[in-house]
C-alpha positions as a Python dict, from the first residue, in 0.01 Angstrom:
ca = {
    (1, 'M'): (0, 0, 0),
    (2, 'T'): (325, -69, -216),
    (3, 'A'): (282, -251, -608),
    (4, 'P'): (255, -646, -624),
    (5, 'T'): (666, -747, -634),
    (6, 'E'): (770, -1039, -920),
    (7, 'P'): (666, -1348, -868),
    (8, 'G'): (930, -1558, -675),
    (9, 'V'): (981, -1784, -397),
    (10, 'V'): (910, -1621, -51),
    (11, 'I'): (1006, -1754, 278),
    (12, 'V'): (747, -1708, 593),
    (13, 'G'): (925, -1715, 892),
    (14, 'A'): (1281, -1662, 990),
    (15, 'G'): (1363, -1855, 1248),
    (16, 'P'): (1525, -2261, 1227),
    (17, 'A'): (1386, -2439, 935),
    (18, 'G'): (1322, -2046, 749),
    (19, 'I'): (1637, -2000, 784),
    (20, 'R'): (1771, -2345, 668),
    (21, 'A'): (1508, -2337, 381),
    (22, 'A'): (1681, -1975, 292),
    (23, 'E'): (2014, -2158, 311),
    (24, 'T'): (1908, -2406, 27),
    (25, 'L'): (1761, -2253, -172),
    (26, 'T'): (2046, -1945, -212),
    (27, 'A'): (2307, -2216, -283),
    (28, 'A'): (2086, -2330, -595),
    (29, 'G'): (2152, -1985, -703),
    (30, 'L'): (1779, -1831, -628),
    (31, 'R'): (1727, -1521, -441),
    (32, 'P'): (1422, -1552, -179),
    (33, 'T'): (1232, -1331, 35),
    (34, 'V'): (1261, -1383, 424),
    (35, 'I'): (959, -1231, 571),
    (36, 'D'): (905, -1254, 912),
    (37, 'E'): (811, -1055, 1254),
    (38, 'G'): (1099, -1116, 1462),
    (39, 'A'): (1380, -768, 1402),
    (40, 'R'): (1644, -1060, 1404),
    (41, 'A'): (1640, -1377, 1273),
    (42, 'G'): (1613, -1664, 1525),
    (43, 'G'): (1254, -1732, 1599),
    (44, 'Q'): (1157, -1826, 1910),
    (45, 'I'): (1371, -2072, 2076),
    (46, 'Y'): (1686, -1834, 1918),
    (47, 'R'): (1519, -1499, 1997),
    (48, 'R'): (1810, -1229, 1975),
    (49, 'P'): (1760, -951, 2295),
    (50, 'P'): (1835, -588, 2092),
    (51, 'E'): (2107, -430, 1970),
    (52, 'G'): (2359, -378, 2195),
    (53, 'F'): (2199, -655, 2475),
    (54, 'T'): (2489, -794, 2690),
    (55, 'R'): (2447, -1088, 2798),
    (56, 'P'): (2637, -1363, 2567),
    (57, 'P'): (2490, -1650, 2363),
    (58, 'T'): (2629, -1885, 2629),
    (59, 'T'): (2379, -1727, 2913),
    (60, 'L'): (2087, -1695, 2659),
    (61, 'Y'): (2096, -2003, 2517),
    (62, 'G'): (2277, -2274, 2770),
    (63, 'S'): (2386, -2581, 2549),
    (64, 'Q'): (2219, -2431, 2226),
    (65, 'A'): (2402, -2219, 2241),
    (66, 'G'): (2668, -2294, 1963),
    (67, 'K'): (2397, -2384, 1747),
    (68, 'A'): (2199, -2056, 1819),
    (69, 'V'): (2484, -1861, 1677),
    (70, 'A'): (2563, -2005, 1358),
    (71, 'L'): (2209, -2019, 1292),
    (72, 'H'): (2215, -1647, 1291),
    (73, 'A'): (2600, -1556, 1158),
    (74, 'A'): (2412, -1808, 819),
    (75, 'F'): (2135, -1575, 815),
    (76, 'D'): (2285, -1268, 878),
    (77, 'G'): (2574, -1346, 584),
    (78, 'L'): (2286, -1406, 338),
    (79, 'A'): (2134, -1086, 436),
    (80, 'A'): (2461, -874, 381),
    (81, 'A'): (2601, -1024, 113),
    (82, 'G'): (2234, -950, -89),
    (83, 'R'): (2178, -1332, -166),
    (84, 'I'): (1829, -1309, -26),
    (85, 'V'): (1553, -1011, 40),
    (86, 'H'): (1465, -976, 394),
    (87, 'L'): (1160, -771, 579),
    (88, 'P'): (1200, -757, 939),
    (89, 'R'): (929, -629, 1145),
    (90, 'H'): (667, -746, 883),
    (91, 'S'): (340, -975, 988),
    (92, 'V'): (168, -1179, 650),
    (93, 'V'): (-210, -1100, 721),
    (94, 'A'): (-356, -1236, 450),
    (95, 'L'): (-280, -1428, 155),
    (96, 'A'): (-492, -1578, -177),
    (97, 'D'): (-420, -1625, -482),
    (98, 'G'): (-87, -1623, -497),
    (99, 'T'): (27, -1301, -321),
    (100, 'L'): (103, -1206, 43),
    (101, 'H'): (-9, -917, 237),
    (102, 'A'): (289, -816, 470),
    (103, 'V'): (154, -498, 699),
    (104, 'G'): (545, -387, 880),
    (105, 'D'): (673, -59, 1051),
    (106, 'S'): (679, 94, 678),
    (107, 'G'): (335, 27, 575),
    (108, 'S'): (168, -319, 438),
    (109, 'R'): (250, -376, 75),
    (110, 'R'): (137, -750, -163),
    (111, 'I'): (384, -949, -197),
    (112, 'G'): (365, -1195, -489),
    (113, 'Y'): (514, -1562, -531),
    (114, 'D'): (536, -1858, -756),
    (115, 'R'): (644, -2094, -452),
    (116, 'L'): (540, -2057, -66),
    (117, 'I'): (766, -2197, 239),
    (118, 'L'): (559, -2136, 549),
    (119, 'A'): (805, -2196, 818),
    (120, 'T'): (497, -2025, 1091),
    (121, 'G'): (607, -2235, 1389),
    (122, 'A'): (460, -2261, 1727),
    (123, 'T'): (285, -2095, 1981),
    (124, 'D'): (187, -2141, 2364),
    (125, 'R'): (-63, -2424, 2404),
    (126, 'L'): (-289, -2347, 2680),
    (127, 'A'): (-560, -2480, 2941),
    (128, 'P'): (-782, -2254, 3112),
    (129, 'V'): (-759, -2273, 3486),
    (130, 'P'): (-988, -2070, 3693),
    (131, 'G'): (-834, -1739, 3724),
    (132, 'W'): (-627, -1705, 3428),
    (133, 'Q'): (-757, -1424, 3313),
    (134, 'A'): (-628, -1215, 3597),
    (135, 'P'): (-344, -946, 3610),
    (136, 'G'): (-13, -1106, 3666),
    (137, 'V'): (-61, -1472, 3453),
    (138, 'Y'): (136, -1504, 3135),
    (139, 'S'): (204, -1720, 2917),
    (140, 'L'): (537, -1997, 2948),
    (141, 'G'): (647, -1802, 2620),
    (142, 'A'): (553, -1491, 2698),
    (143, 'M'): (787, -1518, 2999),
    (144, 'Q'): (1067, -1672, 2821),
    (145, 'I'): (1032, -1379, 2521),
    (146, 'A'): (1118, -1132, 2841),
    (147, 'L'): (1401, -1352, 2977),
    (148, 'K'): (1583, -1333, 2664),
    (149, 'A'): (1490, -1015, 2471),
    (150, 'Q'): (1490, -811, 2756),
    (151, 'G'): (1628, -984, 3068),
    (152, 'V'): (1317, -986, 3253),
    (153, 'A'): (1202, -1182, 3529),
    (154, 'M'): (828, -1072, 3486),
    (155, 'G'): (708, -1200, 3827),
    (156, 'R'): (868, -1156, 4201),
    (157, 'R'): (753, -1500, 4318),
    (158, 'I'): (647, -1676, 4016),
    (159, 'V'): (538, -2043, 3999),
    (160, 'L'): (511, -2171, 3651),
    (161, 'A'): (236, -2494, 3550),
    (162, 'G'): (150, -2690, 3290),
    (163, 'S'): (371, -2989, 3048),
    (164, 'G'): (603, -3027, 2845),
    (165, 'P'): (954, -2950, 2789),
    (166, 'L'): (967, -2573, 2848),
    (167, 'L'): (808, -2555, 3143),
    (168, 'T'): (1120, -2669, 3302),
    (169, 'L'): (1350, -2534, 3065),
    (170, 'L'): (1238, -2168, 3136),
    (171, 'A'): (1223, -2271, 3542),
    (172, 'T'): (1579, -2331, 3540),
    (173, 'Q'): (1672, -2026, 3319),
    (174, 'L'): (1476, -1807, 3535),
    (175, 'L'): (1643, -1930, 3798),
    (176, 'K'): (2016, -1943, 3655),
    (177, 'A'): (1900, -1531, 3586),
    (178, 'G'): (1813, -1537, 3971),
    (179, 'A'): (1403, -1500, 3972),
    (180, 'E'): (1264, -1641, 4314),
    (181, 'I'): (1051, -1946, 4180),
    (182, 'A'): (825, -2105, 4461),
    (183, 'A'): (665, -2426, 4224),
    (184, 'V'): (720, -2572, 3916),
    (185, 'L'): (356, -2776, 3853),
    (186, 'D'): (366, -3039, 3662),
    (187, 'T'): (28, -3215, 3508),
    (188, 'A'): (185, -3490, 3383),
    (189, 'G'): (202, -3777, 3595),
    (190, 'M'): (576, -3990, 3644),
    (191, 'R'): (420, -4308, 3564),
    (192, 'G'): (351, -4198, 3199),
    (193, 'Q'): (707, -3954, 3193),
    (194, 'I'): (873, -4330, 3211),
    (195, 'A'): (666, -4500, 2967),
    (196, 'A'): (780, -4254, 2727),
    (197, 'F'): (1159, -4328, 2809),
    (198, 'A'): (1229, -4564, 2533),
    (199, 'D'): (1103, -4288, 2286),
    (200, 'L'): (1344, -4002, 2448),
    (201, 'A'): (1587, -4203, 2454),
    (202, 'V'): (1659, -4197, 2088),
    (203, 'R'): (1813, -3882, 2156),
    (204, 'P'): (2004, -3971, 2469),
    (205, 'S'): (2188, -3597, 2471),
    (206, 'F'): (1799, -3460, 2560),
    (207, 'A'): (1683, -3664, 2743),
    (208, 'L'): (1997, -3630, 2990),
    (209, 'Q'): (1962, -3263, 2953),
    (210, 'G'): (1578, -3272, 3043),
    (211, 'L'): (1674, -3531, 3356),
    (212, 'A'): (1966, -3257, 3432),
    (213, 'M'): (1764, -2996, 3492),
    (214, 'R'): (1551, -3130, 3670),
    (215, 'A'): (1729, -3247, 3959),
    (216, 'R'): (1854, -2893, 3908),
    (217, 'L'): (1486, -2739, 4089),
    (218, 'G'): (1478, -2999, 4343),
    (219, 'R'): (1179, -3026, 4573),
    (220, 'L'): (1061, -2721, 4371),
    (221, 'Y'): (926, -2937, 4044),
    (222, 'H'): (595, -3165, 4145),
    (223, 'A'): (440, -3446, 3886),
    (224, 'G'): (117, -3531, 3832),
    (225, 'I'): (-49, -3187, 3968),
    (226, 'A'): (-406, -3095, 3924),
    (227, 'M'): (-498, -2720, 3816),
    (228, 'E'): (-807, -2585, 4121),
    (229, 'G'): (-737, -2212, 3988),
    (230, 'I'): (-602, -1884, 4028),
    (231, 'E'): (-649, -1646, 4366),
    (232, 'A'): (-619, -1289, 4303),
    (233, 'T'): (-681, -905, 4335),
    (234, 'E'): (-779, -665, 4149),
    (235, 'T'): (-437, -570, 4103),
    (236, 'G'): (-318, -915, 4042),
    (237, 'V'): (-228, -1259, 4140),
    (238, 'T'): (-189, -1363, 4495),
    (239, 'A'): (-153, -1751, 4476),
    (240, 'I'): (-258, -2088, 4297),
    (241, 'R'): (-425, -2405, 4430),
    (242, 'W'): (-344, -2713, 4314),
    (243, 'T'): (-387, -3082, 4420),
    (244, 'D'): (-60, -3289, 4435),
    (245, 'A'): (-12, -3638, 4347),
    (246, 'G'): (-111, -3815, 4620),
    (247, 'G'): (-473, -3606, 4660),
    (248, 'R'): (-363, -3362, 4874),
    (249, 'V'): (-464, -2976, 4782),
    (250, 'Q'): (-138, -2671, 4836),
    (251, 'R'): (-222, -2368, 4810),
    (252, 'T'): (152, -2108, 4688),
    (253, 'A'): (156, -1768, 4760),
    (254, 'C'): (304, -1552, 4413),
    (255, 'D'): (237, -1276, 4239),
    (256, 'A'): (301, -1447, 3910),
    (257, 'V'): (201, -1717, 3712),
    (258, 'G'): (277, -1871, 3407),
    (259, 'L'): (128, -2140, 3186),
    (260, 'G'): (166, -2380, 2896),
    (261, 'W'): (113, -2749, 2804),
    (262, 'H'): (378, -2786, 2544),
    (263, 'L'): (327, -2576, 2175),
    (264, 'K'): (55, -2519, 1928),
    (265, 'A'): (121, -2518, 1571),
    (266, 'E'): (36, -2217, 1421),
    (267, 'T'): (-126, -2314, 1089),
    (268, 'Q'): (-339, -2005, 1002),
    (269, 'L'): (-176, -1895, 712),
    (270, 'A'): (-124, -2290, 582),
    (271, 'D'): (-493, -2313, 645),
    (272, 'L'): (-556, -1919, 372),
    (273, 'A'): (-356, -2124, 180),
    (274, 'G'): (-562, -2428, 96),
    (275, 'C'): (-407, -2718, 269),
    (276, 'R'): (-582, -2960, 439),
    (277, 'F'): (-577, -3053, 804),
    (278, 'D'): (-641, -3409, 1012),
    (279, 'Y'): (-653, -3476, 1401),
    (280, 'D'): (-356, -3599, 1572),
    (281, 'E'): (-467, -3820, 1859),
    (282, 'T'): (-148, -3779, 1992),
    (283, 'W'): (-102, -3401, 1970),
    (284, 'A'): (-426, -3357, 2005),
    (285, 'Q'): (-470, -3094, 1764),
    (286, 'W'): (-510, -3032, 1381),
    (287, 'L'): (-242, -3015, 1155),
    (288, 'P'): (-172, -2984, 850),
    (289, 'R'): (-95, -3242, 529),
    (290, 'A'): (189, -3265, 331),
    (291, 'D'): (415, -3534, 231),
    (292, 'R'): (770, -3598, 421),
    (293, 'M'): (946, -3325, 176),
    (294, 'G'): (699, -3105, 305),
    (295, 'R'): (455, -3070, -22),
    (296, 'A'): (158, -2963, 82),
    (297, 'G'): (17, -2867, -304),
    (298, 'N'): (5, -2578, -457),
    (299, 'G'): (310, -2460, -471),
    (300, 'V'): (295, -2482, -38),
    (301, 'Y'): (557, -2599, 122),
    (302, 'L'): (505, -2688, 494),
    (303, 'A'): (909, -2654, 752),
    (304, 'G'): (908, -2639, 1101),
    (305, 'D'): (694, -2643, 1425),
    (306, 'G'): (394, -2534, 1188),
    (307, 'L'): (394, -2862, 1029),
    (308, 'R'): (543, -3118, 1261),
    (309, 'L'): (649, -3054, 1630),
    (310, 'L'): (980, -3149, 1628),
    (311, 'G'): (1152, -2896, 1827),
    (312, 'A'): (1453, -2700, 1697),
    (313, 'D'): (1669, -2950, 1488),
    (314, 'G'): (1397, -3056, 1325),
    (315, 'A'): (1283, -2728, 1203),
    (316, 'E'): (1611, -2732, 1087),
    (317, 'V'): (1592, -3017, 867),
    (318, 'A'): (1252, -2969, 772),
    (319, 'G'): (1354, -2635, 639),
    (320, 'R'): (1633, -2805, 423),
    (321, 'L'): (1363, -3055, 328),
    (322, 'A'): (1124, -2791, 216),
    (323, 'A'): (1364, -2597, 14),
    (324, 'A'): (1497, -2910, -168),
    (325, 'A'): (1128, -3074, -201),
    (326, 'C'): (1077, -2674, -390),
    (327, 'L'): (1405, -2652, -580),
    (328, 'S'): (1337, -3009, -757),
    (329, 'D'): (949, -2936, -841),
    (330, 'L'): (1104, -2631, -1021),
    (331, 'G'): (1322, -2808, -1240),
    (332, 'L'): (1646, -2725, -1019),
    (333, 'Q'): (1908, -2929, -873),
    (334, 'A'): (1859, -3002, -543),
    (335, 'P'): (2089, -3126, -202),
    (336, 'D'): (2054, -3471, -139),
    (337, 'V'): (1814, -3529, 106),
    (338, 'A'): (1885, -3889, 198),
    (339, 'A'): (2070, -3836, 513),
    (340, 'D'): (1845, -3584, 636),
    (341, 'L'): (1507, -3798, 587),
    (342, 'K'): (1654, -4059, 795),
    (343, 'R'): (1695, -3838, 1097),
    (344, 'L'): (1372, -3698, 1042),
    (345, 'G'): (1255, -4017, 1139),
    (346, 'R'): (1437, -4071, 1448),
    (347, 'L'): (1295, -3700, 1550),
    (348, 'E'): (933, -3764, 1468),
    (349, 'R'): (1009, -4077, 1762),
    (350, 'F'): (1132, -3872, 1988),
    (351, 'A'): (799, -3605, 1949),
    (352, 'R'): (619, -3831, 1951),
    (353, 'G'): (781, -3957, 2267),
    (354, 'I'): (727, -3561, 2414),
    (355, 'A'): (343, -3583, 2377),
    (356, 'R'): (284, -3902, 2515),
    (357, 'A'): (491, -3787, 2855),
    (358, 'F'): (373, -3462, 2834),
    (359, 'P'): (-12, -3502, 2721),
    (360, 'W'): (-309, -3280, 2708),
    (361, 'P'): (-540, -3221, 2981),
    (362, 'A'): (-809, -3295, 2844),
    (363, 'D'): (-951, -3423, 3165),
    (364, 'Q'): (-925, -3102, 3356),
    (365, 'V'): (-1020, -2851, 3102),
    (366, 'R'): (-1383, -3069, 3048),
    (367, 'A'): (-1354, -3045, 3452),
    (368, 'L'): (-1343, -2677, 3430),
    (369, 'P'): (-1631, -2473, 3624),
    (370, 'D'): (-1946, -2307, 3438),
    (371, 'D'): (-1781, -1979, 3581),
    (372, 'A'): (-1472, -2029, 3439),
    (373, 'V'): (-1347, -1764, 3157),
    (374, 'L'): (-1268, -2032, 2869),
    (375, 'C'): (-1191, -1732, 2606),
    (376, 'R'): (-997, -1441, 2764),
    (377, 'C'): (-995, -1205, 2468),
    (378, 'E'): (-1436, -1218, 2477),
    (379, 'G'): (-1474, -1281, 2845),
    (380, 'V'): (-1677, -1672, 2736),
    (381, 'T'): (-1730, -1943, 2989),
    (382, 'A'): (-1701, -2235, 3045),
    (383, 'G'): (-2114, -2306, 3130),
    (384, 'A'): (-2173, -2022, 2822),
    (385, 'V'): (-1967, -2308, 2560),
    (386, 'R'): (-2140, -2587, 2656),
    (387, 'E'): (-2445, -2412, 2714),
    (388, 'T'): (-2438, -2284, 2303),
    (389, 'A'): (-2301, -2640, 2221),
    (390, 'A'): (-2599, -2758, 2355),
    (391, 'Y'): (-2860, -2486, 2165),
    (392, 'G'): (-2680, -2524, 1851),
    (393, 'G'): (-2502, -2821, 1827),
    (394, 'A'): (-2165, -3023, 1844),
    (395, 'E'): (-1943, -2793, 1585),
    (396, 'V'): (-1689, -2554, 1737),
    (397, 'N'): (-1767, -2331, 1398),
    (398, 'R'): (-2057, -2292, 1496),
    (399, 'V'): (-2058, -2294, 1880),
    (400, 'K'): (-1805, -1991, 1798),
    (401, 'S'): (-2066, -1791, 1545),
    (402, 'L'): (-2356, -1820, 1877),
    (403, 'G'): (-2165, -1789, 2133),
    (404, 'R'): (-1836, -1590, 2024),
    (405, 'A'): (-1576, -1867, 2156),
    (406, 'G'): (-1225, -1815, 1980),
    (407, 'M'): (-1398, -1517, 1825),
    (408, 'G'): (-1138, -1232, 1983),
    (409, 'R'): (-790, -1060, 1935),
    (410, 'C'): (-625, -1399, 1923),
    (411, 'Q'): (-888, -1560, 1662),
    (412, 'G'): (-913, -1879, 1883),
    (413, 'R'): (-481, -1998, 1958),
    (414, 'Y'): (-546, -1985, 2308),
    (415, 'C'): (-911, -2113, 2387),
    (416, 'Q'): (-956, -2341, 2045),
    (417, 'L'): (-863, -2664, 2207),
    (418, 'A'): (-987, -2618, 2560),
    (419, 'A'): (-1296, -2514, 2352),
    (420, 'A'): (-1330, -2867, 2124),
    (421, 'D'): (-1255, -3038, 2439),
    (422, 'L'): (-1575, -2893, 2596),
    (423, 'I'): (-1799, -2898, 2320),
    (424, 'A'): (-1700, -3265, 2219),
    (425, 'A'): (-1794, -3380, 2598),
    (426, 'S'): (-2146, -3183, 2552),
    (427, 'G'): (-2210, -3367, 2201),
    (428, 'G'): (-2110, -3703, 2389),
    (429, 'L'): (-1817, -3717, 2133),
    (430, 'A'): (-1534, -3933, 2284),
    (431, 'H'): (-1243, -3715, 2070),
    (432, 'A'): (-1237, -3307, 2063),
    (433, 'G'): (-1149, -3370, 1666),
    (434, 'D'): (-1525, -3543, 1615),
    (435, 'V'): (-1599, -3163, 1664),
    (436, 'G'): (-1424, -3017, 1306),
    (437, 'R'): (-1198, -2750, 1382),
    (438, 'L'): (-1189, -2382, 1360),
    (439, 'R'): (-1214, -2190, 1013),
    (440, 'A'): (-916, -1912, 1017),
    (441, 'Q'): (-1022, -1618, 898),
    (442, 'A'): (-787, -1332, 769),
    (443, 'P'): (-633, -1112, 872),
    (444, 'V'): (-528, -1385, 1107),
    (445, 'R'): (-357, -1079, 1334),
    (446, 'P'): (-473, -807, 1481),
    (447, 'T'): (-480, -546, 1197),
    (448, 'P'): (-552, -162, 1155),
    (449, 'V'): (-767, -54, 900),
    (450, 'R'): (-542, 143, 778),
    (451, 'A'): (-276, -83, 674),
    (452, 'F'): (-524, -176, 434),
    (453, 'L'): (-579, 184, 278),
    (454, 'E'): (-386, 318, -49),
    (455, 'E'): (-124, 568, 89),
    (456, 'E'): (-117, 900, -68),
}
């Protein structure tokens, strides 16, 4: 383990938010350290394939290729000029008292900081489906990573299910790459999508792109469905059962299923950094508290989807704002942010429209049969969660400690939202936020013990 570095400004995450934050800080003469899990900067939305990969940006990023290339070039230029310290392929697994603990290919290191900008992004928001623990069931994000990074379709006959912009985006990307899509199943009804259109129309180009993607899918797309279950053998998925908007039960043969209900903010490091949280009914999740500039207190700044689920453009804006706040608090000259603050309001309205158009399927989660697996890491069923809540009380950390839901390798990233709904229903509570929030624990990623041992 290396000794702590000299304190300074550290950015965690090299997606759109982290890149723009680094750009803003270096323009003011600072040399921040940027830590990222990826081998190359870009984040998930603008994920880059390995060196030597021949697919062009227009194929990888579609209409957003220009933005992706510009971000990549900006970051690579900073790194090449030595204006930032870039630590790729490193995961921050713990932090306390002004020190990060990062684990990477070269071992582990402690990194001190005076100011910390967390641009940790988001992950798939998953709702349990009976049978989702079977081989051949992936998140939408995992399928998109495989497609972007390696040009691989994870399945020969694929069904995508869930809700949110990624559902139709990934479907069109897979079709363009030559994959076979059997069905695209959206739990959001058309009425709710239409009702949210006024908010979505504040970004007309994006709204029209969404409609165009929907048109390309044609009869593959089904809105207002209810998930019934995934059929599988020991070797993998064979079919998915669902009920259409007219109440008819359908069965679609497939060998792979992608699931996802928009995004869930990655907030574990914000929790360890001491940030406060509020339950957001619109997004159906706990989100960290910060001011309009991203200040969260104690020298911590939040930017991107780890704070507000505003997408790639919103992340760029938030990255600049967080860096400007950091510069101002350090007594340095900060750029004018009036235009970014104005744009932020429009992006927030659009994002709220997305949340209302493609809501979390709370009713379907609360109706899960008792034998459905809720926590895939620990194999905990919905019935076991209900039983534990009835015995121990309707509080999420107590249910975790007594019944192990959320105690596995993902630390509740994929099951905690659904568990909260089941616990609330068991306790007769109307809102999932009433059962509390799972407390983050270090290390926030599975980490080998040897990473914490000092090297000889």
